[in-house]
C-alpha positions as CSV (number, residue, x, y, z in Angstrom):
1,M,-0.1,0.0,-0.2
2,R,1.3,3.4,-1.0
3,T,0.8,6.8,0.7
4,Y,-1.4,9.0,-1.7
5,T,-0.6,12.7,-2.0
6,P,-2.8,15.0,-3.8
7,K,-1.3,17.2,-6.6
8,V,-2.0,20.5,-6.9
9,E,-3.6,20.3,-10.0
10,E,-5.9,17.9,-8.8
11,I,-7.5,20.1,-6.2
12,T,-10.6,21.9,-7.1
13,R,-11.6,24.7,-4.3
14,E,-15.4,25.0,-3.6
15,W,-16.9,28.0,-2.2
16,H,-19.0,27.8,1.0
17,V,-21.1,30.3,2.8
18,L,-21.7,29.9,6.6
19,D,-24.4,31.9,8.2
20,A,-23.2,32.8,11.8
21,E,-26.5,33.8,13.0
22,G,-27.3,32.1,16.1
23,L,-24.1,29.9,16.1
24,V,-21.6,29.6,19.0
25,L,-18.5,31.2,18.2
26,G,-16.1,28.1,18.9
27,R,-18.5,25.9,16.9
28,L,-18.6,28.3,14.1
29,S,-14.6,28.6,14.1
30,T,-13.9,24.9,14.2
31,L,-16.4,24.3,11.3
32,A,-14.6,27.2,9.2
33,A,-11.0,26.2,10.0
34,T,-12.0,22.5,8.9
35,L,-13.1,23.5,5.8
36,L,-10.3,26.0,5.2
37,R,-7.7,23.2,5.9
38,G,-9.6,20.7,3.7
39,K,-10.1,18.1,6.4
40,H,-13.5,17.5,5.2
41,R,-12.0,15.8,2.0
42,T,-11.1,12.1,1.7
43,F,-7.6,13.3,0.1
44,Y,-6.5,15.6,3.2
45,A,-3.0,15.9,3.7
46,P,-1.8,18.0,6.4
47,H,1.3,19.4,4.5
48,I,-0.9,20.9,1.4
49,D,-3.3,23.3,1.1
50,T,-6.5,21.0,-0.2
51,G,-9.1,23.2,1.7
52,D,-12.1,25.3,0.2
53,N,-12.7,29.2,0.4
54,V,-15.2,30.2,3.3
55,I,-17.4,33.0,3.4
56,V,-18.8,34.0,6.8
57,I,-22.1,36.4,6.9
58,N,-23.8,37.9,9.9
59,A,-20.6,37.7,12.0
60,D,-22.5,40.4,14.2
61,K,-25.2,37.9,15.3
62,V,-22.5,35.4,16.6
63,V,-23.4,33.9,20.0
64,V,-20.5,34.0,22.7
65,T,-21.5,31.7,25.4
66,A,-21.2,32.1,29.2
67,N,-19.6,35.3,30.3
68,K,-16.8,35.2,28.0
69,L,-17.4,38.6,26.5
70,A,-16.7,40.3,29.8
71,Q,-14.0,37.8,31.0
72,N,-12.1,36.9,28.4
73,K,-9.4,39.5,26.8
74,H,-7.2,39.7,23.8
75,W,-3.6,40.3,24.3
76,R,-0.9,41.9,21.9
77,H,2.5,43.2,22.6
78,S,4.5,45.9,20.6
79,G,7.8,44.2,21.0
80,Y,9.0,46.9,23.4
81,P,9.3,46.7,27.3
82,G,6.0,47.3,28.9
83,G,4.1,47.4,25.6
84,I,1.4,44.6,26.3
85,R,-2.0,45.7,25.7
86,S,-5.4,44.1,26.5
87,T,-8.9,44.3,25.1
88,T,-12.0,42.6,26.3
89,W,-14.0,40.4,23.8
90,Q,-16.8,42.8,24.4
91,K,-15.1,45.9,23.3
92,M,-13.6,44.0,20.3
93,F,-17.1,42.6,19.6
94,D,-18.6,46.2,19.7
95,E,-15.9,47.7,17.8
96,D,-15.6,45.2,14.9
97,P,-17.1,41.6,15.1
98,V,-15.6,40.6,11.9
99,E,-12.2,40.8,13.9
100,L,-13.2,38.8,17.0
101,V,-14.5,35.9,14.4
102,T,-11.4,36.0,12.3
103,K,-9.0,35.8,15.1
104,S,-11.0,32.9,16.5
105,I,-10.8,31.1,13.4
106,R,-7.1,32.2,13.0
107,G,-6.4,30.3,16.3
108,M,-7.4,27.0,14.9
109,V,-5.2,26.7,11.8
110,P,-1.5,26.3,11.5
111,K,0.7,29.1,12.6
112,N,3.1,28.7,9.6
113,R,3.2,29.8,6.0
114,L,0.6,27.1,5.2
115,G,-1.9,28.5,7.7
116,R,-1.4,31.8,6.4
117,A,-2.2,30.6,2.9
118,Q,-5.4,29.0,4.3
119,M,-6.3,32.4,6.0
120,D,-6.2,34.1,2.7
121,K,-9.3,31.9,1.7
122,L,-11.5,33.4,4.5
123,F,-13.7,36.0,4.0
124,V,-15.8,37.5,7.2
125,Y,-18.8,40.0,6.7
126,K,-20.5,41.8,9.4
127,G,-24.0,41.7,7.5
128,P,-25.9,39.1,5.5
129,E,-24.3,40.6,2.0
130,H,-21.0,39.6,0.3
131,P,-19.4,40.6,-3.1
132,H,-18.7,37.1,-4.0
133,I,-21.8,36.2,-6.0
134,A,-19.6,35.4,-9.3
135,Q,-18.1,32.7,-7.5
136,Q,-21.3,30.9,-6.9
137,P,-20.8,29.9,-3.3
138,K,-23.1,27.2,-1.9
139,K,-24.7,27.7,1.5
140,F,-23.1,25.2,3.9
141,D,-25.7,23.3,6.0
142,T,-25.0,24.2,9.8
143,S,-28.1,22.4,11.1
144,A,-25.8,19.9,12.9
145,V,-23.9,22.6,14.6
146,R,-25.2,23.4,18.0
147,R,-26.8,26.7,18.5
148,G,-26.5,29.1,21.3
C-alpha cells in the first residue's frame, strides 16, 4: 500500500457560505477551520493546502456563551518593554465583530506559511451581504452545529 499525496492540479476549490446567525463562536470557528484546511475531504494531507474558500456572513449575530465577552481578553504586544495591551472581547465585538470571528478562526489553523495561505481563503462580513456572487458559493448546512 502506498501513501497518496494529492497534486495541486487535482485540487478543486469550492466556495462555502456559513451563516453565523445564532451559532456559537467556537463551533463556527472549528467548522470554518475544517473547511479552510480541507479536513472534510477524502484526500486531506496536512502538508498541502487542500481546503476550500469560506465566506462567513452575519458575524455580528454570532453567540458567545457564558460570560466570555466580559471575562476573556485579547492580548497583543508591541515588542517593546511594557508594550503589552489587552482588550476585552466585549469591546472587540462592539467595535468590529469581524475581527473577533477572524481571530477565533485564525487560532485553529496552523501557525506557519500554510496556515497563512489557508487564512487568505477566509472572508468574514458583518451583515448578510457579500461580494462573492460571481463565484457561485454554496450555502453550507449548519444544522448539525449546536446553536447558542
